[in-house]
N, C-alpha and C positions, 0 to 999 in steps of 0.2 A: 497506550504506551506507558510503560512503567514510569514511576516518578523520576524526574531528572535528578541524577546525583550531582554532588558538587563538581565532579570531574566533567560533567556534561553541561554545567550551568552556562558556560560561555558559548551560546549557540552560534555566535558570529564566527567561531573557529571550526564549526562543524564541517564546512565544505572540505577543509584540508584533511579531515579525519575520515569522512564517510564517502567521498567521491572515489570510487575504485577505478574509474576512468572518467573522461570529461563529461560524459552524459549518463553516468550510472551511479546512483546513490544507494548505498547499502548500510543501514543503520540498525544494529541490534539495540534493544532497550533492556538495561540490566544485563544479566548474564543468563539468557534463556537456555535451559537444559531440559530436555524431554527424553523419555525412554524412546529408543529407536522404533520406528514403525507406527508412530502416532499419526492420525489424520489431523489436518489443520483446517482452520477457518480462514480463507483468503477473502480479503475485502478490497474493493476499489476505494479510493479516497473521495474524490470530488463527485458528489451526487449519491454517495453511499454513507460514508462516515460523516461527511459534512455536506451541507447544502452546496450545490454547484452554482456559483455566482458568475461563472465565466472567468477562467484563469485566476482563481482567488490568490491574492498575494498580500492582502492587507488584513491583519488580525482583527481589525474592527468589523470586518464583514463575515467572519467565520462563525457559523452556526452548526453545532453538532446535531445529528439526527437521533432523536431520543430512542426510536425503535431499534436502531442499529447499536447504539451504546448499550442498550439492555442485552442484546444478543452477545456483544463482546464481553460484558460482565459475566454472563452465564457461562461462556466459554472459558474465561479466566478461572472461574470457580470450579469448573469441571476438569481443569488441567489440559485443556485443548489449546494448542498453539494458535495465536492470532497473528496473521501476517497481512500487512497492507501492501498492495502492489499497485502502483499508480503511474500512468503516463503523465509527464509534465512537459508538454511541448511548449508551454509558455516560456520556458528557459531558452529553447532554440529559436523561438520567434522574437526574443528580445523584450518580452513583456515584463519579465522580472528575472532576478538573478538567483543563484543558488543560496546566497545569503538571505534573500527574501524568503526562499523556500524553507530555510532553516528556522527563520523566525516564526513562520506559520506552523511548522512542525512542533516547535517548542510550545507554542500556544495550545495546539491541539492536545499534546501530551499532558499539559497542565490541566486542561479542561476535562480530559478523560479521567485523570487521577482524582479530580474533585468529585467524580461520579463513581469512583471505585472500579474503574475499568482501565485497561491498558492494551497496547499492542506489544508483541514480543519482537517483531522485526518489521522494518519498513524498507521497501525497495522502490526506487523511483527511476524512471527512464526519461531523460530529457532529449533524446535523439529525435530528429524529424527530417525527412527528405525536404530539401529546400530551406532548411533552417540556417542559422548563422554558424559559420565554422567555429570550432571543430565539430559542432553538433549536427552538421548537414550529412546525415547518414540515412540512406534509403533502406527500408526493411531490416532495421537492426533487430536481432533476435529477441532482445529484451522488450522492445516496444510491442505492447498488445495490438493486434491479436497474436503476436509471437508469444511462445510459452516461456521465454528465457527467465523472466523474473520468478515465475513459479518454480521452474526447475532449479534455479539457484537457491531459493528458499528451501526446497526439498533436500538439497545436498547439505546446506548449512545446518539444518535442524534435524536431519535424519528422518524425514517424513515419509509416510506412505501416501503418495499422491492419489492412489486409488481409493483411499479412505477419506479424502479431503473434499471440501466443497468451496465453491467460489460464489461470492455475492457481488454483483456488479449492476451497473445501470445502462450498459451498452452491449450490443451484440459482440463487439470486440473482446469484452471481458469473458463472455461465454466461449468464444472461439479460442482464446488463450487457454482457458481451462480445459477445453476438449483436447487441444494439441498437447497439453501437459499430462494428459491421462486421467484427469478428474472425471468421475462418473456423472456428476450432476452439478448444476449451478442454479442460482436464483437471481432473477432480474428484479430490481427494486425500483420503485418509483412512487412518488407521492405517499410515502409511508406504507406501501403495500409490497408484498412479496409474491412473486410468481415463479413457480419452479420450471426450470428448463433442463430437461435431462438429455443426455447423449443416447440416442436411440441405437447407436451402432455398437 
């Protein structure tokens, strides 16, 4: 994520700025502008960009994954948009708040910047069937395996999703990519990458 500007420094105010609906967070970093029709690098957050510690909400537990940070940096240098799309059901479950999510996001952005890497856009879905109101929404199109977050990013950045790739750690990441029209994805685990292509 691009370095946090002075206007973005007060992360405790981020929920009022980046929640476009109660369970959907949309946060550009900097002023991302790309030529129309670029492919993007889509990344899941927990288990991909950072180690998945189980609903991470404490910055003291956040550990970036070096292999993925390197890929992000290479994409940045090549002018490829980097988009993080993440389910955050911990909000709907009451495990943490959007303010907590903002604190973790700010910490990740700072850690990435220290390694000369950044994301251009972050989209997070907090909806979950059986969650706490108003986040108790079944099958919200933004929640992976739904394609909504990827489609929104495509519209916002003028992407060609057919030239994009998804890196995730769960089958739901791959299914979201397939439904959004991405031709291929990569499952990552324990620092390794395994290509999963759409055969259809």
